[in-house]
C-alpha positions in Angstrom: 3.8 32.1 5.8 1.1 34.7 4.8 -2.1 33.7 6.5 -4.4 36.1 4.5 -5.2 33.5 1.7 -5.7 30.8 4.4 -8.2 32.9 6.2 -9.9 33.8 3.0 -10.3 30.1 2.4 -12.4 30.0 5.4 -14.5 32.7 4.0 -15.2 30.5 0.9 -16.0 27.4 3.1 -18.5 29.3 5.0 -20.6 30.6 2.4 -23.9 28.8 2.8 -23.9 26.8 -0.5 -20.4 25.6 0.0 -21.3 24.5 3.6 -24.1 22.6 2.1 -22.0 20.9 -0.6 -19.5 19.9 1.9 -22.2 18.2 4.1 -23.7 16.7 1.0 -20.2 15.4 -0.2 -19.3 13.8 3.1 -22.7 12.1 3.6 -22.7 10.8 0.2 -19.2 9.6 0.8 -20.3 7.7 3.9 -23.1 6.2 2.0 -20.7 5.1 -0.9 -18.3 3.6 1.8 -21.1 1.5 3.1 -22.2 0.0 -0.3 -19.8 -2.5 -1.4 -19.1 -2.2 -5.0 -19.5 1.5 -6.0 -16.6 3.3 -4.5 -15.5 7.0 -4.4 -13.8 7.0 -7.8 -17.0 5.5 -9.5 -19.3 7.9 -7.7 -17.2 10.9 -8.4 -16.9 10.1 -12.2 -20.8 9.6 -12.4 -21.1 12.9 -10.8 -18.7 14.8 -13.0 -21.5 16.0 -15.5 -23.4 17.6 -12.6 -20.4 19.9 -11.6 -20.5 21.7 -14.7 -23.2 24.1 -13.5 -21.5 24.5 -10.1 -18.9 27.0 -9.0 -15.4 25.5 -9.1 -14.7 25.7 -5.5 -18.1 24.3 -4.6 -17.7 21.5 -7.1 -14.3 20.3 -5.8 -15.4 20.6 -2.3 -18.4 18.3 -3.0 -16.2 15.8 -4.8 -13.5 15.8 -2.2 -16.0 15.2 0.6 -17.2 12.0 -1.2 -13.6 10.8 -1.3 -12.6 11.3 2.4 -16.1 10.6 3.7 -15.9 7.1 2.1 -13.0 6.2 4.2 -15.2 6.1 7.3 -18.4 4.7 5.7 -16.7 1.5 5.1 -15.9 1.2 8.7 -19.5 0.8 9.9 -20.3 -2.3 7.9 -16.9 -3.7 8.6 -17.4 -3.6 12.4 -21.1 -4.5 12.5 -21.3 -6.9 9.5 -17.7 -7.9 8.8 -18.5 -6.6 5.3 -16.1 -4.1 4.4 -17.6 -1.4 2.0 -14.1 0.1 1.2 -10.8 -1.8 0.5 -9.1 0.7 3.0 -11.5 -0.7 5.9 -10.8 -4.3 5.1 -8.2 -4.5 8.0 -10.6 -2.9 10.5 -13.0 -5.9 10.1 -10.3 -8.1 11.8 -10.5 -6.6 15.3 -13.6 -4.4 14.7 -16.1 -7.4 14.3 -14.7 -9.1 17.3 -15.1 -6.2 19.4 -18.8 -6.0 18.2 -19.3 -9.7 19.0 -18.3 -9.0 22.5 -20.8 -6.1 22.8 -18.2 -3.2 22.2 -19.3 -2.3 18.7 -20.0 1.2 19.9 -16.5 1.5 21.3 -14.9 0.3 18.0 -17.1 2.7 15.8 -16.4 5.6 18.2 -12.6 5.1 18.4 -12.8 4.7 14.5 -14.8 8.2 14.3 -12.2 9.8 16.7 -9.2 8.2 15.2 -10.6 9.3 11.6 -11.1 12.9 12.8 -7.6 13.2 14.5 -5.9 11.6 11.6 -7.7 13.6 9.0 -7.2 16.8 10.9 -3.6 16.4 11.7 -3.0 15.6 8.0 -5.0 18.8 6.9 -2.9 20.9 9.2 0.3 19.5 7.7 -1.2 19.9 4.2 -1.7 23.5 5.0 1.8 24.0 6.1 3.7 21.9 3.5 1.5 22.3 0.2 2.6 26.1 -0.3 6.2 25.0 0.0 6.0 22.2 -2.4 4.1 24.6 -4.8 6.9 27.1 -4.5 9.4 24.4 -5.1 7.6 23.1 -8.1 7.7 26.5 -9.8 11.2 25.6 -10.7 9.9 22.6 -12.8 10.4 22.7 -16.6 9.5 20.2 -19.2 12.2 17.7 -18.2 11.0 17.8 -14.5 7.4 17.3 -15.4 8.3 14.4 -17.8 10.2 12.4 -15.0 7.4 13.2 -12.3 4.7 12.0 -14.6 6.9 8.7 -15.2 7.5 8.3 -11.6 3.6 9.0 -10.8 2.7 6.1 -13.4 5.4 3.8 -12.6 4.6 3.7 -8.8 0.9 3.7 -9.2 1.1 0.8 -11.7 3.5 -1.2 -9.6 1.9 -0.7 -6.2 -1.5 -1.5 -7.2 -3.1 -4.7 -6.3 -2.9 -7.7 -8.9 -0.3 -8.8 -11.3 2.7 -6.3 -11.9 2.7 -7.3 -15.7 -1.1 -6.7 -15.8 -0.8 -3.4 -14.0 1.9 -2.2 -16.3 -0.1 -3.3 -19.4 -3.2 -1.4 -18.2 -1.0 1.8 -17.8 0.4 1.2 -21.3 -3.0 1.0 -22.7 -4.1 4.1 -20.9 -1.1 5.9 -22.4 -2.2 4.7 -25.8 -5.7 5.7 -25.5 -4.4 9.3 -24.4 -2.8 9.8 -27.9 -6.2 9.3 -29.8 -6.9 12.6 -31.6 -4.9 15.3 -33.2 -1.3 15.5 -32.4 -0.8 18.6 -30.1 2.2 19.8 -32.0 1.7 19.1 -35.7 -1.9 18.5 -35.8 -2.1 15.2 -37.6 -4.9 12.8 -36.7 -3.7 9.8 -34.5 -5.7 6.7 -34.1 -8.9 8.3 -35.2 -9.7 5.7 -37.9 -11.1 8.4 -40.0 -13.8 9.3 -37.5 -14.4 13.2 -37.0 -15.9 12.2 -33.6 -12.4 11.2 -32.3 -10.6 14.1 -33.8 -10.7 15.9 -30.4 -9.6 12.9 -28.5 -11.6 11.0 -25.8 -12.8 13.0 -23.0 -11.8 12.2 -19.6 -15.4 12.3 -18.2 -16.3 9.5 -20.8 -13.2 7.3 -19.8 -13.8 7.7 -16.1 -17.6 7.1 -16.3 -17.0 4.2 -18.7 -14.3 2.3 -16.6 -15.6 3.2 -13.1 -19.4 3.7 -13.8 -20.5 1.1 -16.2 -17.6 -1.3 -15.7 -17.6 -1.5 -12.0 -21.4 -2.0 -12.1 -21.3 -4.8 -14.5 -18.4 -6.5 -12.6 -20.1 -6.1 -9.2 -23.4 -7.5 -10.6 -21.6 -10.7 -11.3 -19.3 -10.9 -8.0 -21.1 -8.9 -5.3 -22.1 -11.1 -2.4 -25.4 -10.3 -0.9 -25.7 -11.9 2.5 -28.5 -11.0 4.9 -26.4 -10.5 8.0 -27.9 -9.9 11.4 -26.9 -6.3 12.4 -25.0 -6.3 15.8 -26.2 -3.6 18.2 -23.7 -1.0 18.8 -24.6 0.2 22.2 -22.5 3.0 23.9 -20.8 5.0 21.0 -18.1 6.6 23.1 -14.9 4.6 24.1 -14.1 4.5 27.8 -11.1 6.3 29.3 -9.3 2.9 29.4 -9.9 2.2 25.8 -8.8 5.8 24.9 -5.7 5.2 26.8 -5.0 1.9 25.0 -5.5 3.4 21.5 -4.2 6.9 21.8 -0.6 6.0 20.6 -2.1 3.9 17.9 -4.1 7.0 16.5 -0.9 9.1 16.5 1.2 6.4 14.8 -1.5 5.8 12.2 -1.9 9.5 11.4 1.8 9.7 10.7 1.9 6.6 8.6 -1.2 7.6 6.6 0.2 11.1 5.9 3.5 9.8 4.7 2.2 7.1 2.6 -0.8 9.1 1.2 1.6 11.6 -0.3 3.4 8.9 -2.3 2.0 7.9 -5.7 0.6 4.4 -5.3 0.4 4.7 -1.5 -3.1 5.6 -0.7 -5.6 4.6 2.1 -5.5 0.9 1.5 -1.8 0.6 1.9 -1.7 2.9 4.7 -4.2 1.0 6.7 -2.3 -2.2 6.1 0.9 -0.8 7.1 -0.5 0.9 10.2 -2.0 -2.5 11.3 1.4 -4.1 11.0 2.9 -1.3 12.9 0.5 -1.6 15.8 1.0 -5.4 15.8 4.6 -5.1 16.1 4.5 -2.3 18.7 2.1 -4.2 20.9 3.3 -5.9 24.2 0.9 -8.9 23.5 0.5 -9.3 19.7 -1.7 -12.1 20.2 -4.5 -9.8 21.2 -4.9 -8.8 17.5 -7.4 -10.4 15.5 -9.5 -11.1 18.8 -10.7 -7.6 19.5 -7.8 -5.3 20.1 -9.0 -1.8 20.0 -5.7 -0.6 18.6 -6.4 -2.8 15.5 -9.3 -0.4 14.7 -7.7 2.9 15.9 -4.4 2.7 14.0 -5.7 1.6 10.4 -8.8 4.1 10.7 -6.4 7.1 11.6 -4.1 6.1 8.8 -6.7 5.7 6.0 -8.2 9.1 6.7 -4.8 10.7 7.0 -3.8 9.3 3.6 -7.1 10.3 2.1 -6.1 14.0 3.0 -2.4 14.0 2.2 -3.2 12.6 -1.3 -4.3 16.0 -2.2 -0.7 17.3 -1.9 0.7 16.0 -5.2 -2.5 16.7 -6.9 -2.9 20.3 -5.9 0.7 21.3 -5.9 2.4 19.3 -8.6 -0.7 18.3 -10.9 0.2 14.7 -10.5 -2.7 12.4 -9.0 -1.5 9.9 -6.4 -4.2 7.3 -7.1 -7.3 6.7 -9.4 -9.7 8.7 -7.4 -7.3 11.7 -7.5 -7.0 11.1 -11.3 -10.8 11.7 -11.4 -10.6 14.7 -9.3 -7.7 15.9 -11.6 -10.4 15.6 -14.5 -13.0 17.5 -12.5 -10.6 20.6 -12.1 -9.8 20.5 -15.7 -13.4 20.4 -16.5 -13.8 23.7 -14.5 -10.9 25.2 -16.3 -8.5 25.0 -13.6 -5.4 23.1 -14.3 -3.8 21.6 -11.1 -0.2 22.4 -10.5 2.1 24.8 -8.7 0.1 27.8 -10.3 -3.1 26.8 -8.8 -2.4 28.3 -5.4 -1.6 31.5 -7.2 -4.1 31.8 -9.9 -6.9 30.3 -7.9 -6.2 30.8 -4.2 -10.1 30.6 -3.5 -10.3 27.1 -4.8 -7.1 25.9 -3.4 -7.7 27.2 0.1 -11.4 26.7 -0.1 -10.9 23.0 -0.7 -8.2 22.6 1.9 -10.1 24.5 4.6 -13.4 22.5 3.6 -11.8 19.5 4.9 -11.7 20.9 8.5 -15.3 21.3 8.4 -16.1 18.1 6.6 -14.1 16.1 9.3 -16.4 17.9 11.9 -19.4 16.8 9.9 -18.1 13.2 9.8 -17.6 13.1 13.5 -21.1 14.4 14.1 -22.9 12.2 11.7 -21.0 9.1 11.9 -22.9 7.5 14.8 -26.6 8.7 14.2 -26.5 7.6 10.6 -25.3 4.0 11.4 -28.8 2.4 11.3 -29.8 4.1 8.1 -26.6 3.0 6.2 -27.0 -0.6 7.4 -30.6 -0.8 6.1 -29.4 0.5 2.7 -27.3 -2.6 2.4 -30.5 -4.5 2.1 -31.4 -2.6 -1.3 -31.2 -5.2 -4.1 -28.5 -4.8 -6.5 -31.1 -5.2 -9.4 -32.6 -1.8 -8.4 -29.4 0.0 -7.6 -27.5 -1.1 -10.7 -30.0 0.2 -13.4 -30.7 3.3 -11.6 -26.7 4.1 -11.6 -26.3 3.3 -15.2 -29.3 5.6 -16.3 -27.9 8.4 -14.2 -24.5 7.7 -15.9 -25.9 7.5 -19.5 -28.0 10.8 -18.9 -24.8 12.5 -17.5 -22.6 11.5 -20.6 -25.3 12.8 -23.0 -25.6 16.0 -21.2 -22.0 16.8 -21.7 -22.1 17.4 -25.6 -25.5 16.1 -26.6 -23.8 13.5 -28.4 -25.1 10.0 -28.9 -21.8 8.8 -30.0 -20.4 9.4 -26.5 -22.9 7.2 -25.0 -21.9 4.4 -27.3 -18.2 5.1 -26.4 -19.0 4.9 -22.6 -20.8 1.6 -23.1 -17.6 0.4 -25.1 -15.3 1.6 -22.5 -17.7 0.0 -19.8 -17.3 -3.3 -21.4 -13.5 -2.8 -21.6 -13.6 -2.0 -17.8 -15.5 -5.1 -17.1 -13.2 -7.3 -19.2 -10.2 -5.8 -17.5 -11.5 -6.6 -14.0 -12.5 -10.0 -15.0 -9.1 -10.7 -16.3 -7.3 -9.2 -13.3 -6.4 -5.7 -14.9 -6.9 -3.0 -12.3 -8.4 0.3 -13.9 -6.4 2.5 -11.6 -3.2 2.5 -13.5 -5.2 2.7 -16.7 -7.1 6.0 -15.8 -3.9 7.7 -14.2 -1.9 6.8 -17.2 -4.6 8.3 -19.5 -4.8 11.6 -17.3 -0.8 12.0 -17.2 -0.5 10.8 -20.8 -0.9 14.4 -22.2 1.6 15.8 -19.7 4.0 13.3 -20.2 4.0 13.4 -24.1 4.0 17.3 -24.3 6.7 17.5 -21.7 9.0 14.8 -23.2 8.8 16.4 -26.7 9.4 19.7 -25.5 12.3 18.4 -23.5 13.7 16.7 -26.5 13.6 20.0 -28.4 15.4 22.0 -25.7 18.1 19.4 -25.4 18.3 18.9 -29.2 17.7 15.2 -28.7 20.3 14.5 -26.2 18.8 12.6 -23.4 21.7 13.4 -21.0 19.9 16.8 -20.7 17.6 15.2 -18.2 20.7 15.0 -15.5 22.1 18.3 -16.2 19.8 20.3 -13.9 19.8 19.6 -10.2 16.0 19.1 -9.9 15.6 16.8 -12.9 18.8 14.9 -11.7 17.3 14.3 -8.4 14.0 13.1 -10.0 16.1 10.6 -12.2 17.7 9.3 -9.0 14.1 8.9 -7.5 13.0 7.1 -10.7 15.9 4.8 -10.5 15.3 4.3 -6.8 11.8 3.3 -7.3 12.8 0.6 -9.8 14.7 -1.0 -6.9 12.5 -0.1 -4.0 9.0 -0.6 -5.4 9.2 -4.3 -6.2 10.3 -4.9 -2.5 7.4 -2.8 -1.1 5.0 -4.7 -3.5 6.2 -8.0 -2.1 5.7 -6.9 1.5 2.3 -5.3 0.8 1.4 -8.6 -1.0 2.1 -10.7 2.0 0.4 -8.3 4.3 -2.7 -8.1 2.2 -2.9 -11.8 1.5 -2.9 -12.5 5.3 -5.6 -9.9 5.9 -7.7 -11.0 3.3 -7.4 -14.6 4.4 -8.2 -13.5 8.0 -11.2 -11.3 7.1 -12.8 -13.9 4.7 -12.4 -16.9 6.8 -15.5 -17.4 9.0 -14.7 -17.7 12.5 -15.8 -20.7 14.4 -18.5 -18.9 16.3 -20.4 -17.8 13.1 -18.4 -15.0 11.4 -19.6 -13.8 8.1 -18.0 -13.9 4.6 -16.9 -10.7 3.3 -18.1 -9.2 0.0 -15.4 -8.1 -2.6 -14.1 -4.6 -2.1 -12.5 -2.1 -4.3 -9.0 -0.9 -4.5 -9.0 1.9 -7.0 -9.1 4.5 -4.1 
């Protein structure tokens, strides 16, 4: 492996402005993780217009920092308040809050910070080693392979997302339909424009993201967000004892492995990784009855897993051009806005962006480790800011950002319409994640499929005539069988976790605010 591009990536990261953007990203990510209802996908979508005036590497470093920084931010309130800010930290509230009630909040937060650092760093190292190999392999991909890859990504995210399977698949279908609005890319005829010149160029991804995640999430959370005024538990010593580290070290390692593997898979993500890691720790424990009563392994494993998954989910995005979850779909859009198409050519055509972003995660994880404890008090106080203040301010920023893209009032109305659509989807149990991912991959799926049909002269058996495409067909068939089983297992685990976290304990535990699952 040629280390020159990797080392040049560190030169990109250590440019003063890029270091500043990395610090700003992880700090903002922690803030987003603390505040229930906003989420990294919504925040990144709202900030997309700001990235127009920033260098590509700096822009993606900033947005990536928000994503993996949010994974730890939610842990703070999970432990101190039993109020998860992120769906991926719901499971940490089970044992973390019980540790806090016993005066061990500092140990819980400390092991969460250490586990997050180790899990994230191990995942970055593996990303550095594996991503170039995946990109080289992906250079063999043609239209048929990209067609199947897009189908696998959409199918897995739609079927592994939370909520009804039928509703998730329907949401993905609507996303695919919306992606066809505009001129046909091959013959130039208008489709679903209803005679409007404004829709001739299609619907901009920024507008879709800001509408569904920005306006839609805000409207939904204004209605459903619980606003308790909890008493903040003191966190005391913020460094785990030697005995606590010995108890949790294997949990950190297992969580890192689980998170890395599941993060790479479309539909896996940080939330699923934390749930699986908790189940693994409970089964590996000599005394499973300790879990739910303050077992430090119940914090260390899931926290290591969600940060490892947040990092490894960049592998399919950067090397294959296929987002693994909704937040990666928004980052996909951010790269396109910068004129940088994600995929196997990214590492060759834009090595400064590829290695700059990857190496920035090393630095970002160090920033998170250093900032996690000192900023706890500040973040907890922010929970007391009323939604009536935060929501209008966020909507204002969203609308100004939308207008700044093309100076077009029609775009503002479109964002409002999509925001209402997003609110209606959430209200009726349709997750926006599959919708956005299908919208992002819709163009790739359509263009690749139509080119494949031309190459194969309309013969569908062409998809199994090449070794790579035949393997992907087998994988697609396998997911049809395996994914429903994984979904059933995840559903049982998630239901049990939600029940355990949301049920007040006899000694005065607090109810939990609704969390996000779009990742």
